[in-house]
N, C-alpha and C positions, 0 to 999 in steps of 0.2 A: 449519568452513567448508563451505558447501554446494557441491555439485559444479558447479552452473551459475553460481556467482559468478565475475565477471570479476576477476582479480587482476593488478595492474600493479606494476611496480617503479619506484621513484623515490628521490630523495635526501632524507634527513632533514636539513634545513639548520639547524634550531634547535628548541629547546623553550622555549616561553614560558609564563607562568603568569598565570591570571586569578583574580579574587576574586569569589565569589558573594555573594548578599545575606546568607546565614547565616555567611559567613566561610570556606566551603570553598574551598581552593586547588585549581584544576584545571590540570594540565599540558596543553599543546596542542602538537601537532607542526606545525612550519612546513615544508612540503614544496616541492620543485621542482614547479611546476604540472604536472599530468598529467591526461589524460582517463581517467575511470573511469565506466563505466555511462552514458556519454553526456554527462557534465558535467565541467567543469574543476575539479579539486580542488587546493587549495594548503594546506589545513589539516585536521587531524583531532584529535579529542580523545584524550588518553592516560589519561583517568580519574583515576589516582592513582599514587603511588610504586610500589605493588606491581605494577601493570600494566606499568610500564616495566622494573622489575628482573626480573620473571619472563620478559620477552622479551629482556633485556639490550640495550635500545635505547641507542645512543650517537649524539650529534650527529656527522653526517658519514657515518653508515651508509647503505647502500642498503636500503630497506625495501619489503616487499610490502604493498600497500594494496588494500582492497576496499570496497564499499558494504555496510554492515551493514543488512539489511532493505531493501536497494536505496535507502536514503536517506542514512544517516549514514556518512561516510568513516571507516574503521577501519584501523589499522596491525595487520597480522596477525603478521608476523615479520620478522626481519632476514635479508638475503641474506649469510650469513657468508662465502661464497666470494669476496665482493667487499670484505670488511672490511679497512680499514687498521689494522694492529695497534697503531698509536700513539694510536688514539682513546681519550680518557679515559672511564672509567666514569661513568655518570650518578650525580649526587649531588643529593638533594632540598635546595632552599634552606632555610635556617633562619629566614629573616625574610620578612615579607609584602612582595610586590613593589610594593605601592602605598604602604603607610604605614611599613614597616620594623619593625613589631612582631614579636616572636619568635613563631614558629608553634608550635602545640601539636598533639599527636596522642594521642587516647584509645587505651588499650591494645587495646580490642576493635574499633577502627574503622580502616579503611584510609586515611581522609582526614586531611589536615593542615588546621588551622583558623587563621585570624587571629581572635583573640578581642577585638580592639580595635573596640568598637562605633562609634567615631568614624572608623574607617577610611574614607577617601574612596571606595575601591573598593566597599566594602560598602554605603555610603550610596547611591551611584549605582545599584547593582544593585537595591537595595530600592525606589527610586523607579521604575525601569524596570518592575519586577515589579508594583507597585501599579497603574500605568497600563495594563498590558498587557491584551490581549484576554481572556485567561483570568481576569483579576482584575476591575479596575474598568472596563476596556474604554473608555478615553478616546481616541477616534479622533483621529488627527493628532498625538498625543504618543507617537511611537514611540521606539525606542532612540536613533536619530540626533538627533532633536529634543531629547530629554531630555539627552543628552550635551552638546549645544550650550548649552542653558539652564543646565545644572549648571556648565559650565566658565566661564560668564559670571557665576555667582553669583546668577542669577535664581531658581533652585530649589536649596535646600540640604537640604530634607527633604520628605517626602510632603505635609505640610500646605501647603507653599509653592505647590503646584500650584493651590490654591484662592485664592491671592493674585495669580495671574498677570494677572487682568483689570485690576489696578492698574498693570500695566506695558505697557499696550497700545502706547504710543508707542515704548517700547524694542523691543518685539517687531517692530513695523513696520520698524525699521531693519535687522533681521537678514536675512541671505541667505535667499531662498526663503520668506520669511514675508510674503506679500502681505496686503492688507486682508481679502479673503474668507477666506483661510486662518486668519488670526488670529481672525476672527469665529467660524469653524467650531470652532476649538480651544476658545475660551471657552464656546461653546454646549455642546460635548461635556463640558467640565469641569463646567458647571452641571447638565447632565443626569445626570452620574454621582452627584450627591448623592442622587438618588432610587433608586440601585441596591439590589439585594436584600442582606440581611444576610450571607448566605453568601459573596457576592462580596467584601464588605467585610472579613470575617474572613480570607478567603484572601489578599486584597490586603495585609493587615498583615504577612504573611510570617512568621508564628509558626513556629519551627523544627519540622519533622516534620508540620505540619498542611497537608495537600493540599486540593484542591477538594472531594473526596468527604467527607472528614472535616468540612470547614467546613459542608457541607450537613447532615450528620448532627447537628452541634452545634445547628443552628437548630431542630431538632425539640424541643429541650429548653430552649434559652435564646432568648428572643425579643427581646433587645436586647443591645448590646455591654456594657451595665452589668450585666445578669444574668450574662453569661459571665464578666465580670471577677470576680464573687464566687463563681464555681464552685469547689467543693472537689475535691481529687484523688480522694477515694473515690466521689464522684458521677460524675465524668467517666469513670472506668474502666468504668462500667456501660453506657456508650453504645456502640452498634455501631461496630466498627472503631477505637475509641479505646483503645489499650493504655496501660500504665503509663508508657512513655517519652513518648508524646504528651501524656498527662495532666500529667506533671511539667513538660513544656515549656510547656503552656498556663498552668499556675499560676505558673511562674517568669517568664513573659512579663508577666503582670499584676502581679507583685510588683516589677517594675522601674519606678521612678518616672518614668524618661524616657519609657517607653511610655505610662504613664497621662497624662503631660503632652501627648504627641502626640495621643492620643485626645481629650482635652479641647479641644485647639486645633482639631482637625478638627470637633468638635461646635460650637464657637463659630463656625466658618466654614460651618455648615449641613450638615455631613456626619454624619448620625446615623441610619443605617438601622435600622428595626425590622421585626419580623414582624407581620403582621396576626393578632392572637390570635383 
């Protein structure tokens, strides 16, 4: 903790769990709202089970909170002098909060995973990631809009984004979807078909493959079909692509559901290539 960090104490009201696109389960602190570093904070990430156990955080504790790097709220420690001795110890849930599948934890990893690829939480996060600014950058399709469209069944997977123009009338009925906004979203969706290959690779959300690795891959593979045929022993020779990432890429393209998704995207006009 840096000396000039502002640290405030507030109550930990609850710990809730969110599911990421790769299935990682993240615990989040729900706090009594409190001002830290000039903004009101009511949530903070708790990273994983080890983070909570090492600090012995319990729901109902008074906790010290600061802004890590002046941006992200972080729970530093418990104020034990104010602890109610009857508070139960934290126990990590055994099942996914969204789909109820049993959670798994690899021996050498701190995170728990939901391995159900059809988990609604994972599917929703995958769509949000694909459309996000860092990936396919589809303006107007932010987290809130995608959650709304997903809950109505208008988008069930990434490819459904490119079918939205067939639902213009349905979109116009929605709250805060005026004629101009719907037109802008459909234009942004069509524009994203021309995106660079590295943005598309990153958008697919292959586990362990970040934006930089996606860019490095396009120096060697000039279309998604070339990458799909890549062998583990060739991938590891690329800058910043270690064996874990190479295995992840190979197993992604060995999954028939992912191949079907890519073929569906191609049929809808999304097939970015590099200019050789």
